[in-house]
C-alpha angles and dihedrals in degrees: 000000000000124000122237125183120215117182090335096309119114114230130172119241119216106216116211115190120194117196117204130021100220123124092292097040094048090050091052094047097048094042095048097041093051094045093052100031093114092052118091091192096067125071120191120197126181120201123198136157093233136033091221117085112236115227096206090180089065103041092105086061092051088050090063096049100265115146118235130195119272104241113193118210095198091051092052091050092054110119095017097091091234118133123225125214119188115210148091118279104233102171142008124202105195094184096049090038094230136130124203118217121201088343093279106066125066122200123192124213142185093196124023126201107198112203105152098142134208131285133195113290103242096166104064096071124045116246098020094106092050104037111022135079125224139197098228096123142005088259091055090049092048091052089053091047090054092049093049092048092053096044097083093187138356137084130313114196120200109199112205126048097212123112095284091050093048094048092046094048092049093047094049092047092050096045096039108037089163090070130079108233121202123188114202127189149133093245134049113261107265092017092155094053128092115268097261094048091046092050091051092050093050092047090052091052089049091050090052090051096248111155108218121207109184127175092042133114126211110223102171139016117213130185092267107016150027117239116217130207106272094040102277117139126210117204113237133177089181129020122198111195116212098146111118135341137229134198129228115281089223094096094054091044089053091059095250115147108258136177127240090282095051096255118142111256110230138195121234091280092054094254120138109263089222100039113029091189088069122077119196121206141176120358091347093069134075098214116182121212129172090272094049137269115342119246121224116269135139091245091060099031098063094052090052090055093049092046092051090052093048090047092053091051091050091050092050087055091051094254129129118252117246122238116267116239128178135171125195118237109177148007111211117190124184119218099193123310099305105034136056147148123232114194113195113214144198116250090266089056096253111141121260122213092252120087140151128229139181126015094343089055090046090055090048091049092049091050090053093046093049096045105082099071096047087044090057088051092052090049089060090057098036115012093187089065089075096052098080123094137130109285093197102231115225092356093071102042113118116209117250111275093013096113 
């Protein structure tokens, strides 16, 4: 604990350090700072590599040259009492309760909120690191946008047929009709959707001229092509890699208990099972619900940040944190600027029969994409407004002793 002197009286300050200002980390920082802003014995510090908030849901738009708003993290934190530290987290010592920033600054904590999210896995397939582009940051997306703009003609290959791959392929095809766009992946685009929604998605890609190659696996990226399992080669002037993600190795290096993907294993309150003074949120956490381990999305990430903040406040008051429960409710996928598919889901992420398509779905998708930043603003005025999400009923219950 650190000592702080107020009007001659020694008081202890509980230092809460939040790593990462993504959707989950920002939710945790705003929620916690506003809930403890009248307390002089709690200090909240948010660490992030950049001052600009990254709208990951819009990076495929940045990648095609579309200008997005500059969203300032320090400006949003004004009036909350939270401190902001800009820098890269280079080491975590979970036993000493310290975090090293840019190798030369050491921050101490009493409670850590670990929200360093996932990035594209560029190590699993040879050549990706050298010859492929990613959408891990606005800077990465801007570099790709510049390359696409200068290409003139040729072939852009999007490797990975998940939601990011689908949205990216559609956006590139719409903004650059002079290019051939190829979408490669093991699964069919929209594989998790109901048949009608999946058919609409695939028809939209066809209308945009996207050539879909499903049931294939990229095994090597070369300067002018992508090599597939079986020996076939696909010509490529540009390769965007969206196939698979990985998390930072910092958690494992710190001695925190992690799963096979390097995510911090949590208890029902989102605390590390090996270090209860560490909360893990968003993509960085392996959070078990009744339907299995959550996958990283904005819709689930923000609630984890809010829950961690509320749990910390409860603990500071001597109360026991409540279990975290979350149920999925939709999968919105943009197909360019004026088309989309929204698949509504059961809490365990299985598709329901109901879905939206076309312009109505595009408006829905844009509303969802634009909502996080205004939501953070509302949290500043009314923190409780962020504490509502679908809990998932029976789908999210974890059996006693199954943590």
